[in-house]
N, C-alpha and C positions, 0 to 999 in steps of 0.2 A: 874206637870207639867215640860215638857223641850220643849226648841224650838231652829229652827235654824235661827240665825240672820244675814241677809245680809247688811252690810252696804257701801254704795254705796257713793265715794268723788263724788264732784263736777267735770261731763265730761266736755271735751271742748266743746260738741256739745249737750247741755240740750235736746233740742228737737229733734235732731237724737235718743238719747238714751232713751228719754220718750216713745217715736213709736216702738222700737226695743224691749225694755223692755214689753213694754205692750202689744205688738203682739206675740214677737218672745217666750220669757222668760217663763211670766205669765200663758198663757194656759198650756203651759206643765209643768210646777210647780204644778199646783191646781190640776192636776191629780195625784201627790203622792199619797199614800196609807196612811189612819192614820191621816191625817190633820185634827185637833179639831177645829184651830182658824187661823185668817191669821188677819195680821194688816201691815199698810203701812203707815210711817211716813216724810213728805217732811218738810226736814229742812230750816227753814226760819234764822236762825242766832243764836247767842248764847249773852251771857251777853257783850261780846265786841263787837259784831257785827257782822261781814261775819264770817260762820262756813263753813269747808274744806267739811264739810259732806253734800250730796243733797237728800238720801233717805237712810230709815231703813225699811226694809220689813222684818216681821217675822212670821213665820210659826212654830204654834203651836203642841204639839203631848202628849200624856198620860205620855209617861215616854221615858226615854233614849235608851231603844232597840226597842220601835215603830219609833222615829226616825232615827235610823240606818238603819231599813226595809226600811223606806221611800225612805231613798239617794241610797241603792243599790237596788232598784226596777227596773225594767225596764223604768217606770215612773220618776225614780229619777235620772236614768243616763242620760235620754235625756233631762230631764232640765237642769241638771248639763253641760251638752256638751252648750245648747241653752246660757245659763247663761255664760259660758265662751267665747261663739261668741260675746256676747253680750257687756259684760264688765270687759273681765279679767283684766285688767291694772289699773281698778280702785273699784274694788269689794273685801270685806274681809268677809271670814265668821266666823261666832262663835257659839257655840254650848253653852248652859246657862239652868241650872236650872230654873225655872220661879213659883215665888211665888208673890201671891196678896191678897190684902186687900182691900175691900169697908170700905170708911169712910164715916162718917157724915161731911157733911162743917162746918168748926172749927164754924162759927157765931150760928149754932144748935147744938154745941155740949154741950153747956151748959145746 
C-alpha cells in the first residue's frame, strides 16, 4: 500500500483549525477516488513532553499510481485547495510506502 501523510504542526488557534479542517477539508478529501483506508492521530506529546505536531491524517491507497490519480483528480484538486486554505503555513505532506503486520501481544507470544 501507499499513503499520503498530512503532518500538521500545532496551530496558534487549535479550535479554529479543528473546525476548518473537519468542515472544509475532510469532506472534500474523503471524496478522492481510490481511498482504501483513512487514519487520524491527534498528538498528545512525546517522551520529552510537548510535541510540535498536532495531528497526523493519513490516506491509504492500493499503490503509488492510485495515490497520484487521486491527487490529480478533480476531487483531489479541490481537496488540495481546501487544505492550503486551512493549513498552508503549518502542514507538511509526505508520500510513503506502507507495510503493516499484526502481532500477538508479547505476553501471549510464548
